[in-house]
C-alpha positions as semicolon CSV with decimal commas, in nm:
position;residue;x (nm);y (nm);z (nm)
1;X;-5,410;-8,692;-8,743
2;X;-5,140;-8,959;-8,655
3;X;-4,989;-8,964;-8,295
4;X;-4,639;-8,910;-8,462
5;X;-4,822;-8,571;-8,654
6;X;-4,928;-8,495;-8,253
7;X;-4,617;-8,524;-8,092
8;X;-4,423;-8,307;-8,349
9;X;-4,653;-8,066;-8,350
10;X;-4,649;-8,017;-7,980
11;X;-4,231;-8,058;-8,009
12;X;-4,239;-7,705;-8,250
13;X;-4,397;-7,519;-7,958
14;X;-4,236;-7,322;-7,669
15;X;-4,260;-7,397;-7,333
16;X;-4,534;-7,105;-7,271
17;X;-4,524;-7,088;-6,922
18;X;-4,154;-7,019;-6,897
19;X;-4,217;-6,770;-7,173
20;X;-4,523;-6,629;-6,927
21;X;-4,292;-6,652;-6,648
22;X;-4,023;-6,500;-6,801
23;X;-4,224;-6,181;-6,956
24;X;-4,413;-6,086;-6,643
25;X;-4,109;-6,048;-6,479
26;X;-4,003;-5,824;-6,719
27;X;-4,304;-5,588;-6,687
28;X;-4,282;-5,591;-6,327
29;X;-3,908;-5,500;-6,312
30;X;-4,026;-5,211;-6,554
31;X;-4,271;-5,125;-6,306
32;X;-4,104;-5,106;-6,013
33;X;-3,785;-4,947;-6,150
34;X;-4,037;-4,638;-6,250
35;X;-4,091;-4,693;-5,853
36;X;-3,836;-4,647;-5,717
37;X;-3,594;-4,423;-6,010
38;X;-3,797;-4,173;-6,036
39;X;-3,750;-3,955;-5,719
40;X;-3,323;-3,973;-5,774
41;X;-3,375;-3,895;-6,189
42;X;-3,612;-3,611;-6,122
43;X;-3,364;-3,468;-5,907
44;X;-3,031;-3,549;-6,039
45;X;-3,183;-3,616;-6,441
46;X;-3,447;-3,336;-6,463
47;X;-3,637;-3,632;-6,567
48;X;-3,842;-3,861;-6,335
49;X;-3,919;-4,093;-6,646
50;X;-3,531;-4,129;-6,743
51;X;-3,484;-4,472;-6,622
52;X;-3,822;-4,577;-6,685
53;X;-3,772;-4,530;-7,075
54;X;-3,395;-4,659;-7,070
55;X;-3,555;-4,990;-6,910
56;X;-3,863;-4,993;-7,129
57;X;-3,632;-4,953;-7,445
58;X;-3,391;-5,246;-7,325
59;X;-3,703;-5,456;-7,236
60;X;-3,831;-5,386;-7,544
61;X;-3,490;-5,531;-7,722
62;X;-3,422;-5,823;-7,478
63;X;-3,785;-5,899;-7,590
64;X;-3,695;-5,931;-7,952
65;X;-3,386;-6,091;-7,895
66;X;-3,508;-6,373;-7,671
67;X;-3,825;-6,433;-7,966
68;X;-3,501;-6,455;-8,231
69;X;-3,320;-6,686;-8,009
70;X;-3,628;-6,925;-7,957
71;X;-3,637;-6,961;-8,371
72;X;-3,339;-6,928;-8,504
73;X;-3,105;-7,250;-8,553
74;X;-2,877;-7,411;-8,224
75;X;-2,634;-7,490;-8,485
76;X;-2,567;-7,073;-8,446
77;X;-2,463;-7,106;-8,092
78;X;-2,351;-7,448;-8,088
79;X;-2,117;-7,384;-8,406
80;X;-1,931;-7,070;-8,262
81;X;-1,882;-7,169;-7,879
82;X;-1,558;-7,059;-7,906
83;X;-1,643;-6,718;-8,146
84;X;-1,831;-6,599;-7,788
85;X;-1,584;-6,784;-7,592
86;X;-1,354;-6,561;-7,757
87;X;-1,537;-6,252;-7,728
88;X;-1,574;-6,220;-7,347
89;X;-1,249;-6,216;-7,335
90;X;-1,208;-5,925;-7,556
91;X;-1,466;-5,696;-7,328
92;X;-1,308;-5,837;-7,011
93;X;-0,972;-5,714;-7,188
94;X;-1,105;-5,368;-7,297
95;X;-1,252;-5,332;-6,942
96;X;-0,912;-5,379;-6,757
97;X;-0,638;-5,218;-7,026
98;X;-0,826;-4,937;-7,223
99;X;-0,975;-4,625;-7,189
100;X;-1,295;-4,790;-7,309
101;X;-1,377;-4,840;-6,925
102;X;-1,564;-4,669;-6,701
103;X;-1,416;-4,596;-6,327
104;X;-1,598;-4,593;-6,069
105;X;-1,604;-4,622;-5,693
106;X;-1,234;-4,804;-5,764
107;X;-1,306;-5,006;-6,020
108;X;-1,381;-5,093;-6,338
109;X;-1,650;-5,318;-6,441
110;X;-1,853;-5,083;-6,737
111;X;-1,733;-5,051;-7,121
112;X;-1,868;-4,729;-7,265
113;X;-1,962;-4,775;-7,610
114;X;-2,081;-4,494;-7,789
115;X;-2,406;-4,385;-7,525
116;X;-2,446;-4,779;-7,460
117;X;-2,265;-4,863;-7,140
118;X;-2,167;-5,287;-7,115
119;X;-2,114;-5,486;-6,818
120;X;-1,904;-5,758;-6,998
121;X;-1,937;-6,039;-6,688
122;X;-2,290;-6,071;-6,805
123;X;-2,219;-6,138;-7,160
124;X;-1,890;-6,378;-6,976
125;X;-2,226;-6,572;-6,809
126;X;-2,369;-6,712;-7,118
127;X;-2,030;-6,755;-7,289
128;X;-1,895;-6,964;-7,003
129;X;-2,221;-7,208;-7,003
130;X;-2,186;-7,253;-7,411
131;X;-1,838;-7,322;-7,413
132;X;-1,898;-7,569;-7,079
133;X;-2,193;-7,738;-7,204
134;X;-1,957;-7,820;-7,528
135;X;-1,665;-7,951;-7,382
136;X;-1,874;-8,190;-7,072
137;X;-2,070;-8,279;-7,382
138;X;-1,791;-8,403;-7,581
139;X;-1,525;-8,515;-7,358
140;X;-1,766;-8,703;-7,189
141;X;-1,505;-9,067;-7,243
142;X;-1,216;-8,830;-7,078
143;X;-1,389;-8,621;-6,851
144;X;-1,338;-8,826;-6,526
145;X;-0,917;-8,775;-6,664
146;X;-0,730;-8,434;-6,516
147;X;-0,527;-8,378;-6,819
148;X;-0,873;-8,347;-7,037
149;X;-1,197;-8,357;-6,851
150;X;-1,040;-8,112;-6,534
151;X;-0,753;-7,874;-6,681
152;X;-0,877;-7,746;-6,982
153;X;-1,244;-7,624;-6,838
154;X;-1,076;-7,484;-6,446
155;X;-0,786;-7,273;-6,676
156;X;-1,058;-7,133;-6,931
157;X;-1,297;-7,044;-6,650
158;X;-0,909;-6,956;-6,404
159;X;-0,866;-6,692;-6,672
160;X;-1,190;-6,496;-6,690
161;X;-1,219;-6,506;-6,333
162;X;-0,836;-6,322;-6,283
163;X;-0,972;-6,047;-6,565
164;X;-1,248;-5,989;-6,326
165;X;-1,050;-5,982;-6,034
166;X;-0,783;-5,750;-6,204
167;X;-1,066;-5,489;-6,293
168;X;-1,183;-5,569;-5,966
169;X;-1,482;-5,719;-5,887
170;X;-1,460;-6,045;-5,693
171;X;-1,835;-6,132;-5,643
172;X;-1,810;-6,149;-5,992
173;X;-1,547;-6,339;-6,005
174;X;-1,709;-6,619;-5,760
175;X;-2,048;-6,626;-5,926
176;X;-1,829;-6,736;-6,316
177;X;-1,639;-7,037;-6,047
178;X;-1,938;-7,124;-5,921
179;X;-2,082;-7,179;-6,258
180;X;-1,806;-7,393;-6,341
181;X;-1,822;-7,608;-6,003
182;X;-2,259;-7,670;-6,083
183;X;-2,109;-7,729;-6,450
184;X;-1,826;-7,996;-6,389
185;X;-2,070;-8,155;-6,090
186;X;-2,297;-8,273;-6,326
187;X;-2,085;-8,257;-6,629
188;X;-1,896;-8,580;-6,510
189;X;-1,594;-8,420;-6,308
190;X;-1,429;-8,668;-6,028
191;X;-1,542;-8,537;-5,707
192;X;-1,223;-8,546;-5,571
193;X;-1,120;-8,312;-5,775
194;X;-1,388;-8,029;-5,700
195;X;-1,290;-8,112;-5,390
196;X;-0,952;-8,020;-5,346
197;X;-1,048;-7,704;-5,626
198;X;-1,306;-7,634;-5,384
199;X;-1,066;-7,592;-5,039
200;X;-0,798;-7,398;-5,251
201;X;-1,101;-7,168;-5,371
202;X;-1,194;-7,125;-5,022
203;X;-0,875;-7,038;-4,944
204;X;-0,808;-6,814;-5,203
205;X;-1,090;-6,607;-5,121
206;X;-1,018;-6,621;-4,777
207;X;-0,646;-6,453;-4,824
208;X;-0,863;-6,206;-5,058
209;X;-1,060;-6,078;-4,806
210;X;-0,851;-6,074;-4,517
211;X;-0,551;-5,898;-4,757
212;X;-0,826;-5,602;-4,897
213;X;-0,987;-5,424;-4,547
214;X;-1,307;-5,319;-4,811
215;X;-1,387;-5,657;-4,855
216;X;-1,343;-5,721;-4,463
217;X;-1,481;-5,422;-4,366
218;X;-1,783;-5,552;-4,606
219;X;-1,737;-5,930;-4,467
220;X;-1,781;-5,810;-4,097
221;X;-2,009;-5,550;-4,168
222;X;-2,246;-5,860;-4,269
223;X;-2,195;-6,050;-3,980
224;X;-2,362;-5,718;-3,749
225;X;-2,478;-5,446;-3,998
226;X;-2,635;-5,213;-3,692
227;X;-2,322;-5,214;-3,564
228;X;-2,194;-4,969;-3,838
229;X;-2,512;-4,836;-3,951
230;X;-2,439;-4,505;-4,059
231;X;-2,091;-4,711;-4,243
232;X;-2,034;-5,014;-4,411
233;X;-2,328;-5,157;-4,313
234;X;-2,562;-4,860;-4,430
235;X;-2,737;-5,002;-4,711
236;X;-2,737;-5,342;-4,588
237;X;-2,934;-5,144;-4,238
238;X;-3,177;-4,939;-4,508
239;X;-3,277;-5,237;-4,703
240;X;-3,384;-5,477;-4,392
241;X;-3,601;-5,123;-4,277
242;X;-3,780;-5,140;-4,615
243;X;-3,827;-5,513;-4,565
244;X;-3,991;-5,406;-4,216
245;X;-4,154;-5,116;-4,354
246;X;-4,364;-5,348;-4,563
247;X;-4,559;-5,594;-4,356
248;X;-4,801;-5,760;-4,510
249;X;-4,989;-5,575;-4,801
250;X;-4,714;-5,329;-4,797
251;X;-4,709;-4,930;-4,822
252;X;-4,871;-4,907;-5,172
253;X;-4,697;-4,910;-5,517
254;X;-4,523;-4,619;-5,449
255;X;-4,560;-4,487;-5,137
256;X;-4,199;-4,599;-5,054
257;X;-4,006;-4,431;-4,832
258;X;-3,656;-4,569;-4,813
259;X;-3,582;-4,513;-5,175
260;X;-3,646;-4,173;-5,068
261;X;-3,218;-4,106;-5,069
262;X;-3,220;-4,346;-4,780
263;X;-3,167;-4,686;-4,951
264;X;-2,839;-4,651;-5,187
265;X;-2,926;-4,818;-5,550
266;X;-3,233;-4,867;-5,514
267;X;-3,329;-4,934;-5,868
268;X;-3,065;-5,166;-5,916
269;X;-2,939;-5,426;-5,705
270;X;-3,183;-5,371;-5,419
271;X;-3,495;-5,327;-5,598
272;X;-3,674;-5,614;-5,398
273;X;-3,629;-5,407;-5,097
274;X;-3,855;-5,154;-5,268
275;X;-4,051;-5,453;-5,352
276;X;-4,051;-5,558;-5,010
277;X;-4,216;-5,255;-4,878
278;X;-4,454;-5,102;-5,129
279;X;-4,594;-5,429;-5,206
280;X;-4,512;-5,643;-4,873
281;X;-4,482;-6,026;-4,837
282;X;-4,793;-6,089;-5,062
283;X;-4,641;-5,863;-5,340
284;X;-4,275;-6,003;-5,243
285;X;-4,445;-6,411;-5,240
286;X;-4,616;-6,379;-5,561
287;X;-4,281;-6,282;-5,693
288;X;-4,154;-6,570;-5,590
289;X;-4,393;-6,803;-5,701
290;X;-4,340;-6,649;-6,067
291;X;-3,945;-6,728;-6,020
292;X;-4,017;-7,091;-5,907
293;X;-4,256;-7,114;-6,227
294;X;-3,949;-7,001;-6,430
295;X;-3,685;-7,209;-6,278
296;X;-3,933;-7,510;-6,266
297;X;-3,987;-7,513;-6,650
298;X;-3,641;-7,355;-6,713
299;X;-3,460;-7,712;-6,556
300;X;-3,775;-7,906;-6,691
301;X;-3,593;-7,816;-7,019
302;X;-3,385;-7,921;-6,932
303;X;-3,433;-8,269;-6,834
304;X;-3,642;-8,317;-7,173
305;X;-3,351;-8,274;-7,388
306;X;-3,225;-8,589;-7,505
307;X;-2,886;-8,501;-7,678
308;X;-2,616;-8,433;-7,416
309;X;-2,514;-8,076;-7,521
310;X;-2,893;-7,962;-7,520
311;X;-2,901;-8,052;-7,151
312;X;-2,614;-7,890;-7,044
313;X;-2,676;-7,607;-7,211
314;X;-3,032;-7,604;-7,122
315;X;-2,927;-7,688;-6,741
316;X;-2,652;-7,388;-6,756
317;X;-2,858;-7,117;-6,844
318;X;-3,149;-7,199;-6,637
319;X;-2,836;-7,210;-6,314
320;X;-2,763;-6,821;-6,458
321;X;-3,044;-6,740;-6,390
322;X;-3,139;-6,910;-6,065
323;X;-2,780;-6,756;-5,884
324;X;-2,919;-6,475;-6,011
325;X;-3,188;-6,437;-5,808
326;X;-3,088;-6,673;-5,538
327;X;-2,801;-6,411;-5,465
328;X;-2,962;-6,107;-5,509
329;X;-3,232;-6,220;-5,270
330;X;-2,975;-6,317;-5,003
331;X;-2,777;-5,998;-5,027
332;X;-3,060;-5,755;-4,957
333;X;-3,196;-6,006;-4,729
334;X;-2,846;-6,004;-4,494
335;X;-2,777;-6,382;-4,553
336;X;-2,488;-6,385;-4,742
337;X;-2,203;-6,076;-4,756
338;X;-2,315;-5,754;-4,949
339;X;-2,245;-5,770;-5,386
340;X;-2,352;-5,643;-5,651
341;X;-2,583;-5,897;-5,817
342;X;-2,845;-5,800;-6,000
343;X;-3,232;-5,942;-5,983
344;X;-3,248;-6,115;-6,318
345;X;-3,511;-5,934;-6,570
346;X;-3,637;-5,698;-6,255
347;X;-3,333;-5,465;-6,193
348;X;-3,244;-5,188;-6,369
349;X;-2,930;-5,219;-6,617
350;X;-2,915;-5,332;-7,037
351;X;-2,700;-5,606;-7,001
352;X;-2,859;-5,795;-6,710
353;X;-3,161;-5,797;-6,855
354;X;-3,040;-5,870;-7,236
355;X;-2,842;-6,139;-7,140
356;X;-3,129;-6,279;-6,834
357;X;-3,334;-6,274;-7,234
358;X;-3,068;-6,413;-7,427
359;X;-3,083;-6,705;-7,169
360;X;-3,429;-6,751;-7,192
361;X;-3,495;-6,731;-7,574
362;X;-3,213;-7,016;-7,629
363;X;-3,424;-7,221;-7,315
364;X;-3,716;-7,134;-7,512
365;X;-3,564;-7,250;-7,836
366;X;-3,495;-7,596;-7,692
367;X;-3,812;-7,670;-7,535
368;X;-3,917;-7,678;-7,883
369;X;-3,716;-7,953;-8,015
370;X;-3,542;-7,761;-8,298
371;X;-3,245;-7,877;-8,476
């Protein structure tokens, strides 16, 4: 076989290390959802396997979506960039202004579509990345200008953030803004524009926090959660208790105590606290290594792309996963203020899992070098 043939054969293969890491996290998440949700599901729904069965269905569908996205032509994603972006706007609009929205905790962040529950924020993330990757790749000659290189992406992202704030979802808006910042940083936007926008964003965030008693309480509780351990700091305190109880080897899979109605959202955003309690430092360290492998291979896929749009797309999709991992772990360990950020591939939830698989599938597609 000629050298050229060997290179072409290699180019047609997906990154199996990345695929293995994604699947490992997905199956690990399924196991932990069963452990974290069984008691609660049995008491409130008379079926301790309820959340496990739902997550298993989403994992099967997500794996199918990942394989589909890894094999289809990337033109399917690139040629419909504005369609995906418009779809994100429509979903957020429906969530803000129609009866389809589900209200919980004073916020409307979910859509009811028959038996399905969709979180528009999750689908807005890859839609925005596909748009920004297309924009920065096609506008490289004008990316340093204010009118062409700065205003359009910031205006589009600003409108998404506005729709999220109407739910209200302050944390979701911050996540979207972070995606824009890091994409602009590698896309070539002037540092002076980014620095100025960062100052304005920080000022706006400060005003939004101080003007809302709820957000202000959460911020102050984060600074000293044990001072308000029975109120605003309760969830974080229970999370820290879970990590502290795990020690080095953990209490044993299924033997955790905090999930017994002490730790709210044990199978959702705070599932890593259950991991820390039941599997200890060893278990958390192994998960960290798998996450590290996934992100390393994801950014390596981005660096290997010769086409600029491919490179920006791979970078942005890996960034979605990286920010999800980082922010979720930071919240459950008490290093940033509490915010509902699901753990990619691991937390219970169809929207988060499907979007994580979607990102993984497109990254595998790009790793194959498909046209």
